[in-house]
Structures are given as C-alpha cells and as structure tokens.
C-alpha positions in Angstrom: 3.8 -1.0 28.1 6.0 -0.4 25.0 6.2 1.4 21.7 7.9 -0.9 19.2 9.5 0.7 16.1 10.1 -1.7 13.1 13.0 0.1 11.4 15.1 -0.3 8.3 16.2 2.5 6.0 15.8 0.1 3.0 12.4 -0.5 1.5 11.0 -3.9 0.6 12.6 -5.9 3.5 9.3 -7.0 5.0 8.7 -4.3 7.6 4.9 -4.2 7.2 4.6 -7.9 7.1 6.7 -8.4 10.2 4.8 -5.6 12.0 1.5 -7.3 11.3 2.7 -10.7 12.4 4.2 -9.5 15.7 1.3 -7.2 16.5 -1.2 -10.0 15.9 0.9 -12.4 17.9 1.0 -10.0 20.9 -2.8 -9.5 20.7 -3.3 -13.2 21.3 -1.2 -13.2 24.5 -2.9 -13.0 27.9 -0.8 -10.4 29.8 -2.9 -10.4 32.9 -5.4 -13.0 34.1 -8.4 -12.9 31.7 -7.1 -10.0 29.6 -5.1 -10.2 26.4 -2.8 -7.4 25.2 -4.4 -4.5 23.4 -2.3 -3.6 20.4 -2.2 -0.7 17.9 -0.4 -0.3 14.7 0.4 3.2 13.2 2.0 3.8 9.8 3.7 6.5 7.9 3.1 4.6 4.6 0.2 6.2 2.7 -0.1 2.9 0.7 -1.3 1.3 3.9 0.1 -2.1 3.0 -0.9 -3.6 6.3 -4.5 -3.4 5.2 -3.6 -5.6 2.2 -2.1 -8.2 4.5 -4.9 -8.1 7.1 -8.2 -7.6 5.3 -9.8 -9.3 2.3 -12.0 -6.3 1.4 -11.0 -2.7 0.6 -11.6 -0.2 3.4 -12.7 3.3 2.5 -10.4 5.6 4.5 -11.6 8.7 6.2 -9.4 10.7 8.6 -6.2 8.9 9.4 -3.0 9.6 11.4 -3.0 13.2 10.3 -6.4 13.7 12.0 -5.2 12.0 15.2 -2.2 14.3 15.3 -4.2 17.5 14.6 -7.5 16.7 16.5 -6.9 13.7 18.7 -9.3 11.4 16.8 -9.7 9.8 13.4 -9.9 6.4 11.7 -9.4 3.4 13.9 -9.7 0.1 11.9 -10.1 -3.2 13.6 -7.8 -5.8 12.1 -8.3 -8.6 14.6 -9.6 -9.0 18.2 -7.5 -6.6 20.4 -5.6 -5.3 17.3 -6.4 -1.9 15.7 -4.8 0.2 13.0 -4.5 3.9 12.3 -4.0 4.4 8.5 -2.4 7.3 6.7 -3.9 9.4 3.9 -0.9 11.4 2.8 2.9 11.3 3.4 3.3 15.1 2.9 4.1 15.8 6.6 3.8 19.3 7.8 6.1 20.9 10.4 3.2 20.8 12.8 2.7 17.1 12.2 6.3 16.4 13.0 6.2 18.5 16.1 3.1 16.8 17.5 3.6 13.2 16.5 5.4 12.2 19.6 2.8 13.7 22.0 0.1 11.9 20.0 1.8 8.6 20.4 2.3 9.2 24.1 -1.4 9.9 24.4 -2.3 6.7 22.5 0.1 4.8 24.7 -2.2 5.3 27.6 -4.9 3.3 25.8 -2.9 0.4 24.4 -0.5 -2.1 25.9 1.7 -2.0 22.8 2.0 0.3 19.8 3.9 -0.7 16.7 5.3 1.9 14.3 5.6 0.8 10.7 7.5 3.6 9.1 8.7 4.1 5.5 12.3 5.4 5.0 11.2 8.5 3.2 8.9 9.8 6.0 11.6 11.9 7.5 10.4 11.0 11.0 13.2 8.7 12.1 14.5 10.8 14.9 11.0 11.3 16.4 10.3 7.6 16.3 13.7 6.6 17.6 13.2 9.0 20.5 9.8 7.7 21.5 10.4 4.0 20.8 11.1 1.7 23.8 12.1 -1.1 21.5 13.6 -1.2 18.0 13.3 -4.3 15.8 15.2 -4.5 12.5 14.2 -6.8 9.7 16.5 -7.3 6.7 17.8 -9.5 3.9 21.2 -11.2 4.0 22.8 -9.1 1.3 25.7 -6.8 1.5 23.7 -3.6 0.9 21.1 -4.4 3.6 23.8 -5.4 6.1 25.7 -2.2 5.5 22.4 -0.4 6.2 21.8 -2.3 9.4 25.4 -1.5 10.5 24.7 2.2 9.9 21.5 2.0 12.0 23.5 0.4 14.8 26.0 3.2 14.7 23.4 6.0 14.8 20.6 4.8 17.1 20.6 4.2 20.9 21.8 0.6 20.6 20.2 -0.3 23.9 16.8 0.1 22.3 17.7 -2.4 19.5 16.4 -5.7 20.8 16.2 -8.0 17.7 17.4 -8.3 14.1 15.3 -10.6 12.0 16.8 -12.0 8.7 13.9 -12.3 6.3 13.3 -14.0 2.9 16.3 -16.2 3.4 17.2 -18.6 0.5 19.8 -20.5 2.3 22.5 -19.9 -0.3 26.2 -20.2 0.6 26.5 -16.4 0.1 23.7 -15.7 2.5 25.1 -18.2 5.1 28.5 -16.5 4.9 27.0 -13.0 5.4 24.8 -14.3 8.3 27.9 -15.7 10.1 29.8 -12.4 9.5 26.9 -10.5 11.0 26.8 -12.7 14.0 30.4 -11.6 14.7 29.4 -7.9 14.3 26.8 -8.1 17.1 28.7 -10.5 19.2 29.0 -9.0 22.7 25.7 -7.1 22.4 22.4 -8.1 23.9 20.7 -8.0 20.5 18.8 -11.1 19.5 19.8 -12.3 16.0 17.0 -14.7 15.1 17.1 -17.7 12.9 16.3 -16.6 9.3 12.8 -16.6 8.1 12.9 -18.5 4.8 11.6 -17.4 1.4 8.7 -19.8 1.2 5.4 -20.4 -0.6 3.9 -21.1 2.8 4.1 -17.4 3.7 3.0 -16.4 0.2 -0.1 -18.6 0.5 -1.0 -17.1 3.9 -0.6 -13.6 2.6 -2.9 -14.4 -0.3 -5.6 -15.5 2.2 -5.0 -12.4 4.5 -3.8 -14.7 7.3 -0.9 -14.4 9.7 1.3 -17.3 10.7 -0.8 -17.6 13.9 -3.9 -18.5 11.8 -2.9 -21.8 10.3 -2.5 -25.3 11.7 0.1 -26.2 9.0 2.9 -27.9 10.9 5.5 -26.6 8.4 4.9 -23.0 9.5 6.0 -23.9 13.1 9.7 -22.9 12.6 8.6 -19.4 11.5 6.2 -19.2 14.5 9.1 -20.1 16.7 11.3 -17.3 15.2 8.6 -14.7 15.7 7.8 -16.1 19.2 11.4 -15.4 20.2 10.9 -11.8 19.1 7.6 -11.6 21.0 9.3 -12.8 24.1 12.0 -10.1 23.8 9.2 -7.5 23.4 7.2 -8.8 26.4 10.3 -8.9 28.6 11.5 -5.5 27.3 15.0 -6.8 27.2 
C-alpha cells in the first residue's frame, strides 16, 4: 500500500506521538472484508520514544533496524494487534546502511499494508526517506520558526507527496490563530490538507501516562482530536 514519512526538520513537534496515533488508527481499520490493515513503524531515533508511548514496561532491545538492513532480520516488537515496530540501537549510520535502507523498506513493504517512518532530523537520511515515501505528513507548532521550517520543506520536497500538515499542541492564542490563518494562505491552491489544530491538553497527557492512544478511550472530550486524526487517516487510505 503506502510508506508514510512523518517529517519535520525541527525536533519536539510531536512526530513520534503522531506516528503512533496514526499507525494504531490504521491498524484498527478493516481494509478488506475480515482483514484489518497490517502496519509497521520504523524509526531512526535511537531513544525509541515510541516504545515509551506504547508500552508500560521496558523492552530489552536486541538487533534493531541496523540488523534488518544488514541481514534482513532483527527485532520486531508488537505494539498492538496488527501493529509492529522495528527499534534502533545506534544512530551512527554507516555508508552501507544509507545505501541499503531503501531496498530494506521496499522488502518490508511486501509484508505490510502501511509502513510509517519516524525520523529524527539529525539522521541524515532525509533524501532516502523522501524518495521512498508515498505520503509525507508534516506535524508542527504554530510558531514562526516552525512555520519557516515547514515552508522550507515545501520548497524542497516533491510537494505532490505532502498530503497533510497537522498543527499540534495548539494553545489557541491570538498569535497562533494569526499564524494559522497566514499559513492557510500559503498552501491555498494546493491539495494539502491543513487539519484543525490539535490542542495542548491534559487529555492527551493523561493518555500518554497510561500508554494509551486516542483510540483507546471512551472519553467524549477526546472526540475532536479523533476527528482530526481521522481526517489524516482518510487521506492516507485514499492516497490523495
């Protein structure tokens, strides 16, 4: 199906959190009669933050993405039904790793309906991931530095692959509202979905503390966030 690259050159904007929410959401969707989507997350973050979001107990890591690239096998951690994760042990990427990462992902694509790439800006693998990605999703804050970074991304990547921009940790200030309106004008005329902002809220903090996604609560107040992420999932499913 698709390889989805969650991209922003700025750290701390919620890439890992968003990756986990979207990947789990897709794994719950029945894509053919009686079969739900099989989803994989790979990371170039040796801190493996997604494990902190997903699991309540520590996992002893063995051979991660480096082994998959070198030998075609390694750790495969179950996060949820139909959702698996390949961790990373070290971010010291060799030339051989960079040369083989795309072919490794193409091979894995044969086994999964969707692969999510959660990449850190310092990995130095942007070009490889941009080339192999079918879909690029950009999370970001509504501050001037982040918006300048997103504008730069839009100038340098294949803009046809950018399917959605997700404002995150929104505090609904007058300044943020102004920047959001300005940004709407920037992407006006493109096919990029600019979602409603995901608010900065204790609801998400509480779910994170319980290692839960937004799909694992019956709290009605989380429904607007589910709707925002649902829009992004629809874009991914449609591939447009």
